[in-house]
TIFIBA-954668 format. One line per 3 residues: number of its first residue (from 1); their letters; for each residue x, y, z of C-alpha. Coordinates in steps of 0.02 Angstrom, whole numbers. Example, Ala and Ser with C-alpha at 12.3 -4.5 7.8 and 13.67 -1.06 7.14 Angstrom:
BEGIN
1> AS> 615 -225 390; 684 -53 357;
END
This chain:
BEGIN
1> MSS> 871 77 254; 808 173 415; 735 99 552;
4> TPT> 724 -66 495; 729 -175 652; 567 -244 662;
7> LAR> 567 -332 503; 633 -513 517; 640 -624 391;
10> RPK> 463 -754 400; 533 -937 403; 497 -1035 261;
13> RRL> 361 -1205 287; 241 -1262 170; 85 -1347 213;
16> LAT> 72 -1541 132; -100 -1542 45; -81 -1765 19;
19> AAV> -226 -1880 102; -131 -1959 203; -97 -1776 298;
22> FGL> -284 -1766 338; -325 -1949 387; -424 -1992 212;
25> VVS> -457 -2134 119; -402 -2138 -62; -438 -2194 -195;
28> PLA> -335 -2079 -346; -484 -2052 -470; -656 -2071 -339;
31> VLT> -719 -1947 -212; -633 -1962 -81; -722 -2007 94;
34> PME> -678 -1926 282; -655 -2049 417; -783 -2047 547;
37> PAA> -743 -1847 659; -700 -1876 806; -827 -1826 996;
40> AAT> -821 -1633 1012; -725 -1565 1137; -842 -1550 1307;
43> SCA> -737 -1401 1356; -586 -1263 1280; -467 -1377 1408;
46> DAA> -520 -1563 1335; -503 -1460 1147; -350 -1520 1055;
49> WMD> -342 -1387 948; -331 -1265 1108; -188 -1373 1144;
52> RSK> -54 -1242 1141; 91 -1358 1153; 59 -1442 963;
55> TPT> 92 -1313 814; -45 -1218 748; -43 -1360 580;
58> QRA> -76 -1476 717; -220 -1383 804; -315 -1340 633;
61> RAL> -273 -1524 589; -366 -1583 759; -480 -1482 721;
64> LAA> -531 -1545 571; -525 -1715 614; -664 -1675 730;
67> STQ> -745 -1601 603; -898 -1644 477; -893 -1611 318;
70> HQK> -1004 -1466 299; -920 -1384 475; -724 -1407 357;
73> YRW> -824 -1305 235; -865 -1165 337; -699 -1101 336;
76> LVE> -684 -1079 158; -797 -933 137; -777 -775 266;
79> QPA> -985 -761 335; -971 -953 416; -786 -960 464;
82> NSP> -808 -805 548; -964 -825 655; -967 -1019 694;
85> QQT> -1142 -1025 790; -1225 -956 665; -1305 -1070 536;
88> TFS> -1373 -991 377; -1292 -844 273; -1405 -766 164;
91> GVT> -1523 -947 138; -1352 -1059 150; -1373 -1161 288;
94> YPA> -1224 -1256 366; -1218 -1337 530; -1148 -1256 687;
97> QLD> -946 -1251 704; -866 -1348 817; -865 -1265 1019;
100> CTP> -704 -1156 1024; -683 -1086 869; -674 -885 862;
103> TVI> -763 -744 800; -668 -654 659; -739 -499 581;
106> YTD> -621 -420 447; -609 -239 420; -550 -120 270;
109> GPE> -412 -12 320; -252 46 206; -255 193 302;
112> GVR> -321 165 482; -464 62 539; -613 93 447;
115> ADS> -750 116 567; -899 262 625; -795 322 780;
118> GVT> -678 309 907; -505 264 783; -369 378 730;
121> TFP> -381 432 522; -208 424 484; -105 494 331;
124> SQI> -145 377 172; -29 253 114; 42 360 -6;
127> SLA> 75 475 103; 185 354 206; 259 294 75;
130> STW> 346 484 67; 413 453 226; 534 290 162;
133> DTG> 528 235 342; 535 49 379; 516 134 583;
136> LAH> 348 217 570; 265 115 436; 278 -38 581;
139> AKG> 228 83 713; 79 115 619; 16 -71 587;
142> VAM> 62 -80 791; -78 88 799; -192 14 666;
145> GDE> -186 -179 758; -214 -98 919; -359 -12 875;
148> AFD> -449 -142 777; -430 -226 937; -524 -109 1033;
151> QRR> -648 -71 881; -690 -269 885; -601 -316 729;
154> NGI> -467 -450 699; -436 -454 536; -357 -299 423;
157> LAP> -379 -315 252; -209 -197 234; -100 -169 168;
160> GLA> -122 -143 -5; 3 -169 -147; 27 -101 -318;
163> SAR> 126 -12 -454; 42 170 -490; 85 102 -669;
166> TPL> -57 298 -706; -80 410 -588; -292 403 -631;
169> AGR> -293 226 -551; -430 279 -407; -338 181 -253;
172> TPE> -145 265 -276; -178 340 -115; -210 175 -50;
175> YFG> -25 92 -107; 142 167 -95; 194 209 -279;
178> EDA> 281 150 -397; 433 44 -359; 438 -137 -286;
181> VLS> 590 -129 -163; 496 25 -74; 317 -45 -90;
184> GRL> 363 -233 -37; 465 -166 127; 350 -51 174;
187> AAA> 210 -148 176; 333 -298 275; 337 -156 409;
190> QVN> 173 -153 428; 145 -293 412; 229 -354 546;
193> GIQ> 168 -197 651; -7 -239 637; 14 -428 679;
196> HPT> 167 -385 843; 114 -497 945; 43 -448 1114;
199> GKR> -46 -497 1266; -152 -398 1233; -241 -419 1046;
202> AVM> -223 -534 918; -262 -434 745; -218 -513 564;
205> AEL> -149 -397 415; -150 -458 222; -69 -413 84;
208> KHY> -204 -353 -85; -243 -352 -240; -142 -511 -286;
211> VAN> -93 -448 -463; -99 -322 -609; -276 -238 -500;
214> EQE> -182 -63 -574; -365 31 -639; -524 38 -566;
217> LDR> -632 84 -718; -713 -88 -794; -593 -186 -629;
220> QTS> -738 -332 -633; -720 -341 -805; -554 -285 -868;
223> SSN> -405 -401 -943; -228 -338 -885; -146 -440 -1015;
226> VGE> 56 -430 -951; 222 -517 -1004; 287 -634 -900;
229> RAL> 462 -524 -848; 342 -381 -822; 211 -454 -715;
232> REI> 401 -550 -595; 489 -409 -602; 348 -241 -587;
235> YEL> 193 -317 -506; 225 -486 -411; 377 -414 -352;
238> PYE> 317 -313 -211; 246 -461 -144; 397 -570 -151;
241> IAL> 491 -440 -62; 350 -442 66; 311 -636 104;
244> NYS> 483 -638 110; 516 -507 260; 351 -543 329;
247> SPA> 212 -662 367; 38 -617 324; -106 -702 383;
250> NIM> -210 -678 197; -164 -637 18; -318 -560 -57;
253> CSY> -360 -579 -272; -397 -470 -359; -562 -435 -459;
256> NQI> -459 -436 -647; -433 -560 -762; -219 -582 -795;
259> NGT> -200 -619 -942; -371 -698 -1001; -432 -784 -794;
262> YAC> -483 -694 -685; -357 -669 -536; -453 -771 -387;
265> ENK> -447 -938 -519; -278 -893 -600; -147 -1050 -598;
268> RLN> -25 -882 -530; -74 -908 -360; -36 -1111 -331;
271> NVL> 108 -1095 -451; 180 -902 -412; 105 -879 -239;
274> KND> 94 -1041 -152; 224 -1124 -256; 377 -1007 -302;
277> LGF> 355 -881 -173; 320 -1015 -27; 173 -922 26;
280> DGY> 95 -1019 155; -61 -912 248; -221 -941 157;
283> IVS> -287 -845 -33; -446 -737 7; -540 -688 -158;
286> DFG> -598 -477 -127; -795 -455 -145; -885 -533 -277;
289> AVH> -726 -596 -378; -758 -761 -367; -824 -815 -545;
292> STA> -819 -1036 -510; -814 -1167 -388; -691 -1314 -463;
295> EAL> -571 -1204 -551; -568 -1039 -408; -524 -1190 -277;
298> NNG> -390 -1305 -388; -297 -1165 -426; -298 -1113 -264;
301> LDQ> -437 -992 -179; -466 -1062 2; -609 -956 57;
304> ELN> -708 -846 -35; -755 -665 69; -921 -635 132;
307> RPV> -1077 -728 85; -1077 -905 22; -1101 -888 -155;
310> WFT> -984 -1021 -253; -910 -1094 -100; -1093 -1182 -31;
313> PEK> -1106 -1347 30; -1223 -1377 -125; -1083 -1342 -245;
316> LDA> -948 -1417 -170; -1023 -1579 -148; -1067 -1591 -331;
319> ALA> -892 -1550 -388; -845 -1692 -263; -951 -1807 -317;
322> AGQ> -888 -1755 -520; -716 -1782 -471; -690 -1584 -512;
325> ITQ> -625 -1550 -337; -544 -1664 -174; -563 -1709 -23;
328> ARI> -372 -1676 7; -382 -1492 -74; -558 -1433 38;
331> DEA> -435 -1502 176; -314 -1414 115; -410 -1263 89;
334> ATR> -467 -1273 293; -299 -1306 373; -235 -1151 292;
337> VLT> -374 -1021 362; -362 -1136 499; -174 -1116 542;
340> AYI> -163 -933 485; -337 -927 610; -224 -1003 753;
343> TAG> -41 -920 707; -132 -765 723; -178 -799 890;
346> LFD> -367 -770 864; -383 -944 950; -300 -908 1080;
349> RPM> -348 -724 1147; -535 -678 1084; -596 -523 1072;
352> AAE> -666 -433 1209; -865 -399 1212; -873 -214 1178;
355> VTD> -803 -87 1061; -686 38 1154; -623 180 1094;
358> GST> -444 157 1043; -354 328 973; -248 375 1108;
361> AAH> -158 513 1116; -12 420 1068; -91 401 913;
364> KDL> -142 555 868; 35 621 875; 73 476 766;
367> ARM> -35 532 661; 51 700 660; 224 630 659;
370> LAE> 139 526 472; 90 687 389; 242 794 436;
373> DGS> 364 655 383; 260 617 232; 236 789 156;
376> VLL> 340 828 -3; 419 1003 -22; 435 957 -206;
379> RND> 463 1170 -233; 533 1310 -137; 614 1448 -257;
382> RNT> 717 1589 -163; 686 1524 4; 505 1570 21;
385> LPL> 475 1420 159; 511 1449 293; 390 1574 347;
388> TAK> 409 1664 506; 263 1723 627; 282 1879 669;
391> KNL> 201 2045 737; 73 2098 615; 103 1976 479;
394> KVA> -54 1958 379; -89 1768 318; -211 1765 160;
397> LFG> -298 1573 158; -404 1523 12; -463 1350 -70;
400> PTA> -581 1270 44; -489 1141 97; -413 1254 222;
403> SDT> -552 1257 324; -689 1124 417; -810 1260 345;
406> PTD> -886 1173 224; -923 1271 31; -1021 1169 -88;
409> GVS> -1012 1037 31; -804 1032 2; -716 1057 162;
412> ART> -538 992 266; -635 853 301; -679 789 111;
415> ICS> -478 757 83; -436 707 265; -462 525 193;
418> LYL> -511 415 26; -661 451 -49; -814 343 -76;
421> PFG> -970 399 -188; -1102 294 -71; -1243 412 3;
424> GGR> -1204 582 -100; -1016 520 -81; -917 523 98;
427> NTM> -753 484 172; -677 322 207; -620 367 397;
430> PCE> -707 448 510; -609 616 542; -691 659 709;
433> DLV> -550 727 790; -510 818 630; -366 982 636;
436> TPE> -415 1107 483; -250 1205 458; -336 1377 444;
439> TAI> -373 1312 664; -140 1271 679; -127 1411 548;
442> RQV> -205 1536 654; -178 1477 807; 36 1495 766;
445> VEA> 2 1656 674; -117 1766 816; 9 1698 921;
448> AGG> 129 1811 871; 27 1961 851; -33 1936 663;
451> TVT> -167 1867 585; -248 1756 469; -400 1770 337;
454> WDA> -470 1616 236; -613 1639 65; -658 1486 -1;
457> GTD> -590 1573 -168; -749 1525 -268; -736 1719 -316;
460> LVA> -590 1731 -406; -584 1927 -435; -597 1931 -244;
463> AAA> -488 1787 -192; -349 1918 -309; -391 2064 -221;
466> QAA> -375 1988 -37; -209 1904 -96; -168 2088 -133;
469> TAD> -180 2148 44; -107 2000 118; 123 1958 159;
472> VAI> 101 1785 115; -49 1702 22; -73 1503 55;
475> VFG> -176 1433 -79; -256 1253 -61; -283 1127 -158;
478> YQR> -360 984 -192; -394 815 -298; -529 678 -227;
481> MGE> -506 510 -282; -534 304 -207; -639 178 -253;
484> FSD> -740 122 -398; -683 263 -493; -513 313 -598;
487> LPD> -483 500 -611; -514 556 -791; -367 699 -784;
490> LLL> -215 768 -663; -288 933 -636; -335 997 -473;
493> HGN> -531 989 -440; -633 1159 -394; -572 1261 -523;
496> GDA> -403 1258 -397; -301 1310 -554; -365 1436 -595;
499> LIE> -389 1497 -417; -199 1488 -385; -160 1557 -550;
502> AVA> -283 1719 -498; -205 1738 -292; -11 1730 -384;
505> KRA> -35 1865 -512; -78 1984 -374; 2 1917 -209;
508> KKT> 166 1972 -131; 198 1788 -81; 113 1632 -144;
511> VVV> 135 1471 -61; 39 1305 -118; -12 1178 -3;
514> LQT> -74 1018 -110; -188 889 -34; -212 754 -182;
517> GSA> -199 570 -202; -76 554 -352; 17 661 -459;
520> VEM> -60 811 -538; -7 930 -674; 37 1121 -599;
523> PWV> 39 1239 -753; 64 1385 -632; 207 1298 -550;
526> KQV> 335 1439 -607; 220 1567 -530; 222 1521 -366;
529> GAV> 358 1536 -254; 332 1349 -128; 223 1195 -160;
532> LET> 208 1072 -12; 117 931 -57; 25 853 89;
535> WYA> -87 710 18; -227 657 113; -150 693 268;
538> GEQ> -273 638 415; -357 682 556; -197 787 618;
541> MGP> -164 901 439; -172 1064 546; -55 1063 648;
544> AVA> 77 957 514; 55 1082 407; 43 1239 512;
547> NLL> 252 1126 583; 305 1140 404; 262 1302 347;
550> FGK> 303 1397 508; 488 1294 494; 452 1197 671;
553> VNP> 458 1061 571; 623 1021 433; 499 931 287;
556> SGK> 592 757 252; 459 701 130; 508 611 -42;
559> LPM> 413 559 -196; 378 376 -193; 323 406 -375;
562> TFP> 341 514 -510; 244 680 -569; 215 710 -719;
565> KSL> 213 861 -830; 65 820 -918; -57 657 -924;
568> ADT> 21 651 -1097; 217 609 -1035; 159 458 -928;
571> PAR> 193 284 -974; 10 209 -1022; -38 356 -1154;
574> TDG> -122 282 -1293; -304 205 -1251; -231 3 -1259;
577> QYP> -102 36 -1135; -257 128 -1038; -404 141 -1019;
580> GAF> -418 -12 -1109; -517 -69 -1296; -672 -184 -1334;
583> SDG> -650 -295 -1472; -699 -132 -1556; -566 -30 -1545;
586> STT> -696 68 -1432; -646 103 -1276; -814 141 -1219;
589> RPV> -930 -3 -1156; -1062 -40 -1277; -1232 -35 -1182;
592> GSN> -1283 -210 -1117; -1117 -281 -1148; -1005 -389 -1022;
595> EIR> -866 -389 -1136; -700 -394 -1068; -601 -257 -1086;
598> QVD> -416 -300 -1148; -298 -186 -1060; -97 -231 -1163;
601> YTE> 22 -175 -1030; 143 -154 -1193; 236 -40 -1114;
604> GLK> 315 -198 -1008; 457 -123 -909; 428 41 -916;
607> VGY> 337 75 -777; 365 237 -650; 513 317 -661;
610> RWY> 581 193 -798; 481 249 -921; 536 434 -884;
613> AAE> 743 369 -895; 716 263 -1046; 621 389 -1141;
616> HVQ> 707 538 -1103; 565 612 -1036; 608 757 -933;
619> PLF> 434 723 -774; 385 890 -698; 449 809 -505;
622> EFG> 550 641 -532; 555 496 -400; 623 505 -249;
625> HGL> 601 675 -241; 605 804 -105; 667 971 -46;
628> SYT> 714 1040 119; 762 1190 226; 943 1137 204;
631> TYH> 1051 1047 67; 1178 910 50; 1304 844 -30;
634> YSR> 1340 692 -72; 1563 610 -93; 1674 471 -76;
637> LRV> 1560 352 -131; 1626 175 -133; 1549 -22 -180;
640> TPI> 1615 -156 -130; 1557 -313 -194; 1587 -477 -81;
643> ASG> 1578 -677 -185; 1497 -771 -46; 1541 -922 -151;
646> KGK> 1403 -1031 -274; 1366 -884 -357; 1320 -767 -245;
649> WSL> 1354 -590 -192; 1333 -477 -44; 1368 -292 -94;
652> QVR> 1429 -172 47; 1394 42 -13; 1465 171 92;
655> FDV> 1490 358 40; 1473 549 143; 1334 625 192;
658> KNT> 1368 822 227; 1237 967 283; 1282 1102 171;
661> GKV> 1163 1233 253; 1076 1316 411; 971 1207 496;
664> KGT> 936 1038 544; 896 897 450; 861 733 388;
667> ETA> 872 657 207; 847 513 133; 985 453 35;
670> QVY> 951 350 -109; 1053 213 -187; 1008 172 -394;
673> LQL> 1100 9 -493; 1111 -15 -663; 1111 -189 -717;
676> PSS> 1225 -229 -858; 1168 -189 -1035; 1119 -392 -1045;
679> AKE> 1006 -397 -942; 908 -262 -1079; 829 -146 -928;
682> PAK> 755 -19 -934; 837 97 -834; 921 108 -662;
685> RLL> 821 23 -516; 806 75 -318; 969 -60 -225;
688> AWE> 927 33 -38; 904 218 29; 959 269 250;
691> KVT> 896 419 328; 1014 544 409; 993 670 517;
694> LKP> 1160 808 531; 1160 962 612; 1193 1111 499;
697> GET> 1393 1087 435; 1385 898 525; 1451 749 407;
700> RKV> 1402 556 435; 1481 416 368; 1338 299 253;
703> EIR> 1388 135 261; 1243 47 197; 1273 -165 179;
706> LSA> 1151 -271 85; 1199 -482 142; 1170 -590 8;
709> QDL> 1022 -627 68; 951 -479 29; 1005 -460 -125;
712> ADQ> 906 -627 -141; 751 -601 -69; 750 -421 -165;
715> RLL> 807 -455 -337; 909 -327 -304; 1035 -392 -433;
718> QYW> 928 -517 -546; 807 -501 -669; 664 -611 -775;
721> NEK> 744 -744 -889; 558 -782 -991; 657 -904 -1099;
724> KAA> 733 -985 -939; 562 -966 -855; 674 -905 -688;
727> WQT> 759 -751 -576; 944 -722 -642; 1093 -638 -585;
730> ATG> 1174 -517 -698; 1334 -529 -722; 1455 -357 -801;
733> IHK> 1488 -207 -757; 1345 -144 -618; 1356 60 -603;
736> VTV> 1300 92 -444; 1243 277 -393; 1191 387 -239;
739> GGS> 1108 573 -206; 945 654 -155; 816 563 -289;
742> YDT> 823 475 -463; 915 628 -560; 1034 653 -450;
745> DLS> 1185 563 -499; 1331 658 -364; 1402 502 -339;
748> AYS> 1452 359 -469; 1536 193 -447; 1555 52 -560;
751> VVI> 1579 -138 -490; 1608 -312 -620; 1499 -443 -557;
754> K> 1555 -612 -641;
END
């Protein structure tokens, strides 16, 4: 895969949770009594937990040995843990924390560091996923880590992982699409970037929201009812892969129930995350996602987000006295939090006293590059694109999101980042240095002697008349979405579909630029010459769009999610699957009811491209699709399985890619694998990919080596055997295909693994 030198596998280590480790006097069924705390250090140089010659875990244990019981409790809640000298939080009082403990400030940040100013508004995560580039994911992570520290933030609540079960899900643009391997590898790269060790800063990364958190509707009062095999192969596998290639400080558990038990008190936290996957960081709740004290703590939750509600000193003391929790578990939770903080460098590299502007010129260049590489050319009939800027060229722009001039409150700023429904609606990011498409396109066209007009498109008749006078009409269609609500449908907002149809009927040449956070239906697609999906492209959207439309940059993005022809074609197509139903069969919540909405994942493994392939449903644009201003030819596929002993295998995949067009381009060559029929997988799966940049006429011999460790860490040859409750390597004939998308099997090769 491309640009992966930063993805070093994380060392596996386990925290011991025995009482002896913490110097406790233990009576098996009695209340555990900690030993007398050691005398507090007189200076940081004397503090045992500041001794860098010791391991992070040893330092954490030294601090706990010097702590009182209620000082230990502080680590189990975000606010007391992170504000060491403050003693009261929402009416709950603690003793001050020991000296030489850091101030820690979390910030949200899937698409960038969320702040009012001084930060770069990068493109959304779904745009990053469309680059299929782990190197860019790492670079974005590094930039986010730097900007967070400049903003006096040292914990970023990102990246997120989900599986795009339904394109209606409000937070789809925060995630990496529908494939576990692509999502896991990109998330790992971004984690490694955020936590990249430098002498300047120390910042933690987080994976969220574990797990099967696939809709915003009733996210706090719904149960994701999922079979074990689908949980392992679809929803948990991105986390497993991310953990095998990175070491995030923490993982956030989600709001929803999983098969009837809230995620933040679900046994999967211990049984799967900590035990099966070997996660050795700490598990933190989402805000307000805790519903108990003993159940949550015993089942693996280590820290309650925000203020103390369930992990207060009073409730923890009562649970301890009643024998519902143990001192060993309290100490283990505190040790996990402390070890993660120390490992990330928070104790050794404290934040600066003042906030500084971290949005550098290099970060803005990165934002533009991400927007360019993350844009996907979906259609380009008869080489409509690229456009040529020349004297007297007349370009007509349409749609409110092309310009910074608001139309009914909508402008380019509206889709610079995700939407939040607060204060009448606002963006998640400031977009303070926004360059609009109108501005950038004017610069290109007018420099060549052409003219540009812009019309918001509110009057369809007038827009159509304007389009008829232009050489090319460029229509910007948008879809606004984000946290707290799902989309009602897959149509463009602001009457965008009608605007495109009206313009296309009169224009000589029509180009559609989509600015969406998810898939959209395109009833007008055959009426237009080209369609470019730019997602939420961030503050540098204008230069990126202009560069792509006028050929300065050749599009190379590939879809990380399937675009269906209609909502009716999607996997979660029944009411029981989405939005889920109540006991009376209704999908509408009864007034005043707190009943849990039951969301049944009856599609099983048939999520994303697996659904369309297995059910023979032709999508509008398939997973991995993305055109270029050139063309490519694949040939000479060879796959060599190599037995490495004890039932382990490695794979060598080789093939040729030729640029058969007239311009230089970058192709993401995708390799897919169909397991033997005995595995009962619904369709082939993504195995690997490689980005290849080729000059016109150039042929590259591509070789992808997947070691036995790679195959195991990503479960590439395995499926979850529910009867054995274990991963199992499928034996028999494996079919390998390679091409430029899921549906283009330009070469096929079968191998036998015994």
